[in-house]
N, C-alpha and C positions, 0 to 999 in steps of 0.2 A: 497774199502771197509770202513767202518766209525764206525765200532766196536774194532778196534784196540787197543789192550791192556788192554781191559775190565775185562779179565779172568773169563765171567761169566761161571755158572754152566747151562747143558746147560740136560735136561731131555727130551727124546721124543720116538715117539713109531709111527705105521704107516703103511701101507698096504706094502710100498715097497722105497727104499730108494733114488729110480730116484726120488721121488717126492722132497727131499731135494736140488737137484740142484739147484733149485731157489735162497733156501738160502747161498749157496757158489760159485754160479755160474760155478760149475764144472758138467760136464756127471757123471753121478752115475748110475750104475748098476740098472736092474730090480731087485726085488729080494721077497723071501717069507717076510712074516710080520715080523716086527723089533721094538724090543724096547731098548733104548738105555740112560744109564747115565753118565755123566761124564763133564770137565771143558775144556771150549772151549776159544782158543783164535785164534787172527790173528796180527802177526808180522812177518815184514820183507818178505813179501810175501806170504807167508805160514799160511794156518789152521795149528792149533796144540788141538788136542782132546785127551787130558790127563784123566789119572787115570777111563779111561771107563770100564762101567760093562754092560752087557746085551745079549741079543739074536739075531740074524735074521734065522728067519726060526726056527727049534731047533737045530742049533748051538751056542754054548757059547761062547760070545767076551769078553776078556779082556785085557787092556794095552794101551799103546798108540801108536797115528794117527797122519803123519803129513803129509801134502800136500799142 
């Protein structure tokens, strides 16, 4: 992964989270439309998506995620 330590802001929207699998190299589930905003970093072999706010389908999401 070439962007480790960059701490970039990510604002993304699409038809299904499964479309982001190419970015993360992880299989993500098929979902309803999504819109997410937060900070993305990769370090120590893990993706960290922090300060997340957004929606997947009709569900609101907020918080921090690490994979």
